[in-house]
Structure formats: C-alpha cells, structure tokens
PDB file of N, CA, C and O in Angstrom, chain B, residues numbered from 101:
ATOM      1  N   MET B 101      -7.570  11.266  16.752  1.00  0.00           N
ATOM      2  CA  MET B 101      -6.504  10.943  15.826  1.00  0.00           C
ATOM      3  C   MET B 101      -7.042   9.934  14.813  1.00  0.00           C
ATOM      4  O   MET B 101      -7.550   8.881  15.199  1.00  0.00           O
ATOM      5  N   ASN B 102      -6.937  10.245  13.540  1.00  0.00           N
ATOM      6  CA  ASN B 102      -7.507   9.359  12.534  1.00  0.00           C
ATOM      7  C   ASN B 102      -6.480   8.331  12.044  1.00  0.00           C
ATOM      8  O   ASN B 102      -5.302   8.386  12.396  1.00  0.00           O
ATOM      9  N   PHE B 103      -6.955   7.408  11.234  1.00  0.00           N
ATOM     10  CA  PHE B 103      -6.161   6.277  10.774  1.00  0.00           C
ATOM     11  C   PHE B 103      -4.934   6.718   9.983  1.00  0.00           C
ATOM     12  O   PHE B 103      -3.852   6.160  10.169  1.00  0.00           O
ATOM     13  N   ILE B 104      -5.081   7.701   9.111  1.00  0.00           N
ATOM     14  CA  ILE B 104      -3.969   8.148   8.267  1.00  0.00           C
ATOM     15  C   ILE B 104      -2.842   8.720   9.120  1.00  0.00           C
ATOM     16  O   ILE B 104      -1.671   8.462   8.838  1.00  0.00           O
ATOM     17  N   ARG B 105      -3.165   9.480  10.146  1.00  0.00           N
ATOM     18  CA  ARG B 105      -2.128  10.044  11.015  1.00  0.00           C
ATOM     19  C   ARG B 105      -1.419   8.960  11.819  1.00  0.00           C
ATOM     20  O   ARG B 105      -0.209   9.047  12.032  1.00  0.00           O
ATOM     21  N   ILE B 106      -2.148   7.942  12.268  1.00  0.00           N
ATOM     22  CA  ILE B 106      -1.533   6.846  13.015  1.00  0.00           C
ATOM     23  C   ILE B 106      -0.560   6.075  12.127  1.00  0.00           C
ATOM     24  O   ILE B 106       0.547   5.753  12.559  1.00  0.00           O
ATOM     25  N   VAL B 107      -0.963   5.777  10.890  1.00  0.00           N
ATOM     26  CA  VAL B 107      -0.083   5.080   9.956  1.00  0.00           C
ATOM     27  C   VAL B 107       1.138   5.951   9.636  1.00  0.00           C
ATOM     28  O   VAL B 107       2.247   5.431   9.511  1.00  0.00           O
ATOM     29  N   GLY B 108       0.949   7.250   9.503  1.00  0.00           N
ATOM     30  CA  GLY B 108       2.073   8.157   9.260  1.00  0.00           C
ATOM     31  C   GLY B 108       3.083   8.130  10.387  1.00  0.00           C
ATOM     32  O   GLY B 108       4.289   8.099  10.143  1.00  0.00           O
ATOM     33  N   ILE B 109       2.600   8.141  11.626  1.00  0.00           N
ATOM     34  CA  ILE B 109       3.506   8.083  12.779  1.00  0.00           C
ATOM     35  C   ILE B 109       4.247   6.747  12.797  1.00  0.00           C
ATOM     36  O   ILE B 109       5.449   6.709  13.061  1.00  0.00           O
ATOM     37  N   LEU B 110       3.540   5.655  12.518  1.00  0.00           N
ATOM     38  CA  LEU B 110       4.188   4.343  12.487  1.00  0.00           C
ATOM     39  C   LEU B 110       5.260   4.262  11.402  1.00  0.00           C
ATOM     40  O   LEU B 110       6.309   3.656  11.617  1.00  0.00           O
ATOM     41  N   LEU B 111       5.009   4.866  10.239  1.00  0.00           N
ATOM     42  CA  LEU B 111       6.008   4.873   9.177  1.00  0.00           C
ATOM     43  C   LEU B 111       7.238   5.683   9.577  1.00  0.00           C
ATOM     44  O   LEU B 111       8.363   5.283   9.279  1.00  0.00           O
ATOM     45  N   ILE B 112       7.041   6.793  10.236  1.00  0.00           N
ATOM     46  CA  ILE B 112       8.178   7.601  10.684  1.00  0.00           C
ATOM     47  C   ILE B 112       9.006   6.832  11.705  1.00  0.00           C
ATOM     48  O   ILE B 112      10.236   6.849  11.645  1.00  0.00           O
ATOM     49  N   VAL B 113       8.345   6.161  12.635  1.00  0.00           N
ATOM     50  CA  VAL B 113       9.069   5.373  13.644  1.00  0.00           C
ATOM     51  C   VAL B 113       9.820   4.213  12.982  1.00  0.00           C
ATOM     52  O   VAL B 113      10.979   3.957  13.308  1.00  0.00           O
ATOM     53  N   ALA B 114       9.162   3.515  12.055  1.00  0.00           N
ATOM     54  CA  ALA B 114       9.803   2.395  11.377  1.00  0.00           C
ATOM     55  C   ALA B 114      10.979   2.862  10.515  1.00  0.00           C
ATOM     56  O   ALA B 114      12.016   2.198  10.479  1.00  0.00           O
ATOM     57  N   GLY B 115      10.833   3.981   9.830  1.00  0.00           N
ATOM     58  CA  GLY B 115      11.921   4.514   9.018  1.00  0.00           C
ATOM     59  C   GLY B 115      13.110   4.941   9.857  1.00  0.00           C
ATOM     60  O   GLY B 115      14.258   4.714   9.476  1.00  0.00           O
ATOM     61  N   THR B 116      12.839   5.559  10.998  1.00  0.00           N
ATOM     62  CA  THR B 116      13.914   5.960  11.902  1.00  0.00           C
ATOM     63  C   THR B 116      14.633   4.734  12.459  1.00  0.00           C
ATOM     64  O   THR B 116      15.861   4.721  12.543  1.00  0.00           O
ATOM     65  N   ALA B 117      13.880   3.710  12.839  1.00  0.00           N
ATOM     66  CA  ALA B 117      14.492   2.476  13.343  1.00  0.00           C
ATOM     67  C   ALA B 117      15.318   1.797  12.255  1.00  0.00           C
ATOM     68  O   ALA B 117      16.378   1.237  12.537  1.00  0.00           O
ATOM     69  N   SER B 118      14.843   1.843  11.030  1.00  0.00           N
ATOM     70  CA  SER B 118      15.574   1.249   9.913  1.00  0.00           C
ATOM     71  C   SER B 118      16.907   1.955   9.696  1.00  0.00           C
ATOM     72  O   SER B 118      17.921   1.301   9.454  1.00  0.00           O
ATOM     73  N   LEU B 119      16.914   3.271   9.779  1.00  0.00           N
ATOM     74  CA  LEU B 119      18.155   4.018   9.609  1.00  0.00           C
ATOM     75  C   LEU B 119      19.100   3.805  10.787  1.00  0.00           C
ATOM     76  O   LEU B 119      20.317   3.767  10.606  1.00  0.00           O
ATOM     77  N   ALA B 120      18.554   3.667  11.982  1.00  0.00           N
ATOM     78  CA  ALA B 120      19.394   3.509  13.170  1.00  0.00           C
ATOM     79  C   ALA B 120      20.060   2.139  13.224  1.00  0.00           C
ATOM     80  O   ALA B 120      21.231   2.035  13.590  1.00  0.00           O
ATOM     81  N   THR B 121      19.325   1.085  12.863  1.00  0.00           N
ATOM     82  CA  THR B 121      19.880  -0.260  12.981  1.00  0.00           C
ATOM     83  C   THR B 121      20.550  -0.742  11.703  1.00  0.00           C
ATOM     84  O   THR B 121      21.522  -1.495  11.768  1.00  0.00           O
ATOM     85  N   GLY B 122      20.060  -0.332  10.559  1.00  0.00           N
ATOM     86  CA  GLY B 122      20.645  -0.754   9.291  1.00  0.00           C
ATOM     87  C   GLY B 122      20.207  -2.135   8.834  1.00  0.00           C
ATOM     88  O   GLY B 122      20.547  -2.542   7.722  1.00  0.00           O
ATOM     89  N   GLY B 123      19.476  -2.859   9.641  1.00  0.00           N
ATOM     90  CA  GLY B 123      19.021  -4.189   9.270  1.00  0.00           C
ATOM     91  C   GLY B 123      18.746  -5.025  10.496  1.00  0.00           C
ATOM     92  O   GLY B 123      18.716  -4.513  11.615  1.00  0.00           O
ATOM     93  N   PHE B 124      18.548  -6.311  10.285  1.00  0.00           N
ATOM     94  CA  PHE B 124      18.300  -7.219  11.391  1.00  0.00           C
ATOM     95  C   PHE B 124      18.864  -8.589  11.035  1.00  0.00           C
ATOM     96  O   PHE B 124      19.164  -8.865   9.873  1.00  0.00           O
ATOM     97  N   SER B 125      19.005  -9.436  12.039  1.00  0.00           N
ATOM     98  CA  SER B 125      19.516 -10.782  11.812  1.00  0.00           C
ATOM     99  C   SER B 125      18.613 -11.798  12.508  1.00  0.00           C
ATOM    100  O   SER B 125      17.896 -11.473  13.454  1.00  0.00           O
ATOM    101  N   TYR B 126      18.668 -13.023  12.019  1.00  0.00           N
ATOM    102  CA  TYR B 126      17.908 -14.113  12.611  1.00  0.00           C
ATOM    103  C   TYR B 126      18.705 -15.404  12.458  1.00  0.00           C
ATOM    104  O   TYR B 126      19.614 -15.489  11.632  1.00  0.00           O
ATOM    105  N   THR B 127      18.356 -16.408  13.262  1.00  0.00           N
ATOM    106  CA  THR B 127      19.044 -17.694  13.231  1.00  0.00           C
ATOM    107  C   THR B 127      18.136 -18.725  12.581  1.00  0.00           C
ATOM    108  O   THR B 127      16.949 -18.819  12.893  1.00  0.00           O
ATOM    109  N   LYS B 128      18.727 -19.504  11.660  1.00  0.00           N
ATOM    110  CA  LYS B 128      17.968 -20.497  10.915  1.00  0.00           C
ATOM    111  C   LYS B 128      18.598 -21.873  11.141  1.00  0.00           C
ATOM    112  O   LYS B 128      19.813 -22.026  11.021  1.00  0.00           O
ATOM    113  N   ASP B 129      17.781 -22.867  11.466  1.00  0.00           N
ATOM    114  CA  ASP B 129      18.257 -24.244  11.585  1.00  0.00           C
ATOM    115  C   ASP B 129      18.190 -24.911  10.220  1.00  0.00           C
ATOM    116  O   ASP B 129      17.183 -24.806   9.519  1.00  0.00           O
ATOM    117  N   SER B 130      19.270 -25.600   9.842  1.00  0.00           N
ATOM    118  CA  SER B 130      19.262 -26.315   8.570  1.00  0.00           C
ATOM    119  C   SER B 130      19.858 -27.703   8.779  1.00  0.00           C
ATOM    120  O   SER B 130      20.775 -27.888   9.579  1.00  0.00           O
ATOM    121  N   THR B 131      19.324 -28.664   8.051  1.00  0.00           N
ATOM    122  CA  THR B 131      19.816 -30.038   8.137  1.00  0.00           C
ATOM    123  C   THR B 131      21.040 -30.164   7.242  1.00  0.00           C
ATOM    124  O   THR B 131      20.978 -29.897   6.042  1.00  0.00           O
ATOM    125  N   VAL B 132      22.161 -30.576   7.845  1.00  0.00           N
ATOM    126  CA  VAL B 132      23.399 -30.728   7.094  1.00  0.00           C
ATOM    127  C   VAL B 132      23.498 -32.138   6.523  1.00  0.00           C
ATOM    128  O   VAL B 132      23.757 -32.314   5.332  1.00  0.00           O
ATOM    129  N   VAL B 133      23.293 -33.138   7.369  1.00  0.00           N
ATOM    130  CA  VAL B 133      23.379 -34.532   6.942  1.00  0.00           C
ATOM    131  C   VAL B 133      22.220 -35.304   7.552  1.00  0.00           C
ATOM    132  O   VAL B 133      21.924 -35.158   8.738  1.00  0.00           O
ATOM    133  N   LYS B 134      21.569 -36.125   6.742  1.00  0.00           N
ATOM    134  CA  LYS B 134      20.515 -37.010   7.253  1.00  0.00           C
ATOM    135  C   LYS B 134      20.822 -38.405   6.726  1.00  0.00           C
ATOM    136  O   LYS B 134      20.709 -38.671   5.530  1.00  0.00           O
ATOM    137  N   LEU B 135      21.209 -39.287   7.635  1.00  0.00           N
ATOM    138  CA  LEU B 135      21.596 -40.637   7.264  1.00  0.00           C
ATOM    139  C   LEU B 135      20.798 -41.612   8.130  1.00  0.00           C
ATOM    140  O   LEU B 135      21.179 -41.905   9.264  1.00  0.00           O
ATOM    141  N   GLY B 136      19.704 -42.103   7.590  1.00  0.00           N
ATOM    142  CA  GLY B 136      18.821 -42.987   8.350  1.00  0.00           C
ATOM    143  C   GLY B 136      18.223 -42.226   9.521  1.00  0.00           C
ATOM    144  O   GLY B 136      17.690 -41.133   9.329  1.00  0.00           O
ATOM    145  N   PRO B 137      18.297 -42.776  10.733  1.00  0.00           N
ATOM    146  CA  PRO B 137      17.746 -42.087  11.899  1.00  0.00           C
ATOM    147  C   PRO B 137      18.670 -40.982  12.439  1.00  0.00           C
ATOM    148  O   PRO B 137      18.273 -40.195  13.298  1.00  0.00           O
ATOM    149  N   LEU B 138      19.893 -40.938  11.926  1.00  0.00           N
ATOM    150  CA  LEU B 138      20.858 -39.939  12.378  1.00  0.00           C
ATOM    151  C   LEU B 138      20.715 -38.662  11.557  1.00  0.00           C
ATOM    152  O   LEU B 138      20.690 -38.697  10.327  1.00  0.00           O
ATOM    153  N   GLU B 139      20.624 -37.557  12.246  1.00  0.00           N
ATOM    154  CA  GLU B 139      20.452 -36.272  11.559  1.00  0.00           C
ATOM    155  C   GLU B 139      21.341 -35.224  12.213  1.00  0.00           C
ATOM    156  O   GLU B 139      21.306 -35.049  13.431  1.00  0.00           O
ATOM    157  N   LEU B 140      22.126 -34.538  11.419  1.00  0.00           N
ATOM    158  CA  LEU B 140      22.988 -33.456  11.901  1.00  0.00           C
ATOM    159  C   LEU B 140      22.416 -32.130  11.428  1.00  0.00           C
ATOM    160  O   LEU B 140      22.136 -31.955  10.242  1.00  0.00           O
ATOM    161  N   THR B 141      22.242 -31.203  12.353  1.00  0.00           N
ATOM    162  CA  THR B 141      21.726 -29.885  12.000  1.00  0.00           C
ATOM    163  C   THR B 141      22.747 -28.819  12.378  1.00  0.00           C
ATOM    164  O   THR B 141      23.617 -29.039  13.221  1.00  0.00           O
ATOM    165  N   ALA B 142      22.624 -27.687  11.750  1.00  0.00           N
ATOM    166  CA  ALA B 142      23.502 -26.557  12.040  1.00  0.00           C
ATOM    167  C   ALA B 142      22.663 -25.290  12.126  1.00  0.00           C
ATOM    168  O   ALA B 142      21.672 -25.133  11.413  1.00  0.00           O
ATOM    169  N   LYS B 143      23.074 -24.397  13.007  1.00  0.00           N
ATOM    170  CA  LYS B 143      22.405 -23.104  13.126  1.00  0.00           C
ATOM    171  C   LYS B 143      23.207 -22.089  12.302  1.00  0.00           C
ATOM    172  O   LYS B 143      24.421 -21.956  12.457  1.00  0.00           O
ATOM    173  N   GLN B 144      22.505 -21.394  11.439  1.00  0.00           N
ATOM    174  CA  GLN B 144      23.148 -20.391  10.598  1.00  0.00           C
ATOM    175  C   GLN B 144      22.552 -19.032  10.905  1.00  0.00           C
ATOM    176  O   GLN B 144      21.333 -18.873  10.978  1.00  0.00           O
ATOM    177  N   LYS B 145      23.422 -18.059  11.083  1.00  0.00           N
ATOM    178  CA  LYS B 145      22.962 -16.695  11.334  1.00  0.00           C
ATOM    179  C   LYS B 145      22.820 -15.985   9.988  1.00  0.00           C
ATOM    180  O   LYS B 145      23.782 -15.875   9.229  1.00  0.00           O
ATOM    181  N   GLU B 146      21.641 -15.519   9.711  1.00  0.00           N
ATOM    182  CA  GLU B 146      21.352 -14.806   8.467  1.00  0.00           C
ATOM    183  C   GLU B 146      21.166 -13.324   8.776  1.00  0.00           C
ATOM    184  O   GLU B 146      20.560 -12.971   9.788  1.00  0.00           O
ATOM    185  N   GLU B 147      21.680 -12.468   7.917  1.00  0.00           N
ATOM    186  CA  GLU B 147      21.526 -11.024   8.093  1.00  0.00           C
ATOM    187  C   GLU B 147      20.748 -10.434   6.933  1.00  0.00           C
ATOM    188  O   GLU B 147      20.956 -10.796   5.775  1.00  0.00           O
ATOM    189  N   VAL B 148      19.857  -9.530   7.260  1.00  0.00           N
ATOM    190  CA  VAL B 148      19.087  -8.806   6.250  1.00  0.00           C
ATOM    191  C   VAL B 148      19.440  -7.330   6.399  1.00  0.00           C
ATOM    192  O   VAL B 148      19.156  -6.720   7.430  1.00  0.00           O
ATOM    193  N   ASN B 149      20.050  -6.768   5.382  1.00  0.00           N
ATOM    194  CA  ASN B 149      20.411  -5.350   5.393  1.00  0.00           C
ATOM    195  C   ASN B 149      19.307  -4.545   4.722  1.00  0.00           C
ATOM    196  O   ASN B 149      18.876  -4.864   3.614  1.00  0.00           O
ATOM    197  N   LEU B 150      18.861  -3.507   5.398  1.00  0.00           N
ATOM    198  CA  LEU B 150      17.823  -2.643   4.845  1.00  0.00           C
ATOM    199  C   LEU B 150      18.492  -1.440   4.184  1.00  0.00           C
ATOM    200  O   LEU B 150      19.332  -0.786   4.802  1.00  0.00           O
ATOM    201  N   PRO B 151      18.131  -1.141   2.941  1.00  0.00           N
ATOM    202  CA  PRO B 151      18.748  -0.007   2.262  1.00  0.00           C
ATOM    203  C   PRO B 151      18.344   1.325   2.888  1.00  0.00           C
ATOM    204  O   PRO B 151      17.265   1.458   3.466  1.00  0.00           O
ATOM    205  N   VAL B 152      19.229   2.301   2.758  1.00  0.00           N
ATOM    206  CA  VAL B 152      18.989   3.623   3.337  1.00  0.00           C
ATOM    207  C   VAL B 152      17.763   4.276   2.697  1.00  0.00           C
ATOM    208  O   VAL B 152      16.982   4.937   3.382  1.00  0.00           O
ATOM    209  N   TRP B 153      17.596   4.092   1.397  1.00  0.00           N
ATOM    210  CA  TRP B 153      16.464   4.733   0.718  1.00  0.00           C
ATOM    211  C   TRP B 153      15.129   4.246   1.268  1.00  0.00           C
ATOM    212  O   TRP B 153      14.139   4.975   1.215  1.00  0.00           O
ATOM    213  N   LEU B 154      15.088   3.015   1.799  1.00  0.00           N
ATOM    214  CA  LEU B 154      13.849   2.503   2.372  1.00  0.00           C
ATOM    215  C   LEU B 154      13.470   3.279   3.636  1.00  0.00           C
ATOM    216  O   LEU B 154      12.308   3.642   3.820  1.00  0.00           O
ATOM    217  N   GLY B 155      14.449   3.529   4.500  1.00  0.00           N
ATOM    218  CA  GLY B 155      14.196   4.294   5.719  1.00  0.00           C
ATOM    219  C   GLY B 155      13.818   5.734   5.424  1.00  0.00           C
ATOM    220  O   GLY B 155      12.889   6.279   6.019  1.00  0.00           O
ATOM    221  N   VAL B 156      14.549   6.344   4.499  1.00  0.00           N
ATOM    222  CA  VAL B 156      14.257   7.734   4.139  1.00  0.00           C
ATOM    223  C   VAL B 156      12.883   7.838   3.482  1.00  0.00           C
ATOM    224  O   VAL B 156      12.136   8.779   3.751  1.00  0.00           O
ATOM    225  N   GLY B 157      12.550   6.881   2.628  1.00  0.00           N
ATOM    226  CA  GLY B 157      11.244   6.881   1.975  1.00  0.00           C
ATOM    227  C   GLY B 157      10.104   6.709   2.965  1.00  0.00           C
ATOM    228  O   GLY B 157       9.062   7.351   2.835  1.00  0.00           O
ATOM    229  N   ALA B 158      10.304   5.838   3.961  1.00  0.00           N
ATOM    230  CA  ALA B 158       9.257   5.631   4.975  1.00  0.00           C
ATOM    231  C   ALA B 158       9.048   6.901   5.787  1.00  0.00           C
ATOM    232  O   ALA B 158       7.911   7.253   6.103  1.00  0.00           O
ATOM    233  N   ILE B 159      10.135   7.595   6.129  1.00  0.00           N
ATOM    234  CA  ILE B 159      10.008   8.849   6.874  1.00  0.00           C
ATOM    235  C   ILE B 159       9.293   9.903   6.026  1.00  0.00           C
ATOM    236  O   ILE B 159       8.435  10.628   6.530  1.00  0.00           O
ATOM    237  N   ALA B 160       9.646   9.987   4.741  1.00  0.00           N
ATOM    238  CA  ALA B 160       9.028  10.983   3.861  1.00  0.00           C
ATOM    239  C   ALA B 160       7.532  10.704   3.670  1.00  0.00           C
ATOM    240  O   ALA B 160       6.712  11.619   3.748  1.00  0.00           O
ATOM    241  N   VAL B 161       7.187   9.453   3.423  1.00  0.00           N
ATOM    242  CA  VAL B 161       5.771   9.109   3.227  1.00  0.00           C
ATOM    243  C   VAL B 161       4.990   9.319   4.524  1.00  0.00           C
ATOM    244  O   VAL B 161       3.856   9.796   4.497  1.00  0.00           O
ATOM    245  N   GLY B 162       5.598   8.961   5.661  1.00  0.00           N
ATOM    246  CA  GLY B 162       4.945   9.184   6.945  1.00  0.00           C
ATOM    247  C   GLY B 162       4.708  10.653   7.209  1.00  0.00           C
ATOM    248  O   GLY B 162       3.654  11.026   7.725  1.00  0.00           O
ATOM    249  N   GLY B 163       5.678  11.504   6.861  1.00  0.00           N
ATOM    250  CA  GLY B 163       5.512  12.946   7.026  1.00  0.00           C
ATOM    251  C   GLY B 163       4.389  13.481   6.141  1.00  0.00           C
ATOM    252  O   GLY B 163       3.599  14.318   6.579  1.00  0.00           O
ATOM    253  N   LEU B 164       4.314  13.006   4.908  1.00  0.00           N
ATOM    254  CA  LEU B 164       3.226  13.432   4.029  1.00  0.00           C
ATOM    255  C   LEU B 164       1.870  12.993   4.558  1.00  0.00           C
ATOM    256  O   LEU B 164       0.889  13.732   4.471  1.00  0.00           O
ATOM    257  N   MET B 165       1.821  11.781   5.110  1.00  0.00           N
ATOM    258  CA  MET B 165       0.558  11.291   5.645  1.00  0.00           C
ATOM    259  C   MET B 165       0.127  12.131   6.867  1.00  0.00           C
ATOM    260  O   MET B 165      -1.062  12.379   7.069  1.00  0.00           O
ATOM    261  N   LEU B 166       1.101  12.559   7.669  1.00  0.00           N
ATOM    262  CA  LEU B 166       0.765  13.431   8.804  1.00  0.00           C
ATOM    263  C   LEU B 166       0.212  14.766   8.321  1.00  0.00           C
ATOM    264  O   LEU B 166      -0.750  15.287   8.884  1.00  0.00           O
ATOM    265  N   LEU B 167       0.823  15.314   7.278  1.00  0.00           N
ATOM    266  CA  LEU B 167       0.340  16.588   6.740  1.00  0.00           C
ATOM    267  C   LEU B 167      -1.041  16.458   6.119  1.00  0.00           C
ATOM    268  O   LEU B 167      -1.900  17.318   6.318  1.00  0.00           O
ATOM    269  N   LEU B 168      -1.257  15.384   5.366  1.00  0.00           N
ATOM    270  CA  LEU B 168      -2.562  15.185   4.739  1.00  0.00           C
ATOM    271  C   LEU B 168      -3.617  14.808   5.761  1.00  0.00           C
ATOM    272  O   LEU B 168      -4.782  15.171   5.598  1.00  0.00           O
ATOM    273  N   GLY B 169      -3.244  14.091   6.809  1.00  0.00           N
ATOM    274  CA  GLY B 169      -4.188  13.713   7.849  1.00  0.00           C
ATOM    275  C   GLY B 169      -4.647  14.892   8.661  1.00  0.00           C
ATOM    276  O   GLY B 169      -5.741  14.874   9.225  1.00  0.00           O
ATOM    277  N   ARG B 170      -3.824  15.920   8.729  1.00  0.00           N
ATOM    278  CA  ARG B 170      -4.187  17.119   9.489  1.00  0.00           C
ATOM    279  C   ARG B 170      -5.273  17.911   8.764  1.00  0.00           C
ATOM    280  O   ARG B 170      -6.125  18.526   9.404  1.00  0.00           O
ATOM    281  N   LYS B 171      -5.246  17.896   7.426  1.00  0.00           N
ATOM    282  CA  LYS B 171      -6.210  18.658   6.640  1.00  0.00           C
ATOM    283  C   LYS B 171      -7.588  17.989   6.630  1.00  0.00           C
ATOM    284  O   LYS B 171      -8.616  18.656   6.509  1.00  0.00           O
ATOM    285  N   GLY B 172      -7.588  16.625   6.764  1.00  0.00           N
ATOM    286  CA  GLY B 172      -8.849  15.896   6.625  1.00  0.00           C
ATOM    287  C   GLY B 172      -9.647  15.799   7.828  1.00  0.00           C
ATOM    288  O   GLY B 172     -10.724  15.203   7.807  1.00  0.00           O
TER     289      GLY B 172
END
C-alpha cells in the first residue's frame, strides 16, 4: 500500500467523521478578574462547527487519491 492510498483512506475516514459529528468542542480556562494575588478564573466551553462541504470535499479528494493510487 503506497503513501497516496493511505492518505486517501485517512481523508475518507476524516470526512465521514466530520459529517457524522458536525464539529467538536473544547474547554478553555480564562482569567475573569485578577486583583493582586487574588485571581478568579472561569471555564468556557467553545464549539467549533465544521461545514458540510469540508466533509464532502475530504471524502471526494480521498476517493480520487484512492483511484489515482491504484494506477501508480
């Protein structure tokens, strides 16, 4: 199995996961107030939405890479 086919498979898997989940979230710590030695922090949940065209494009490019990798 050559490099192009492996990258194609990874793109198809990543594109499928992107379409299935729609995005991901993470937690970020931020300082709200800092007054001398006293510091108040808050945890904020941030969401990143992945567009549908990104998942579809990754699947399409991965499929093309599989087809081209087969010929080479």
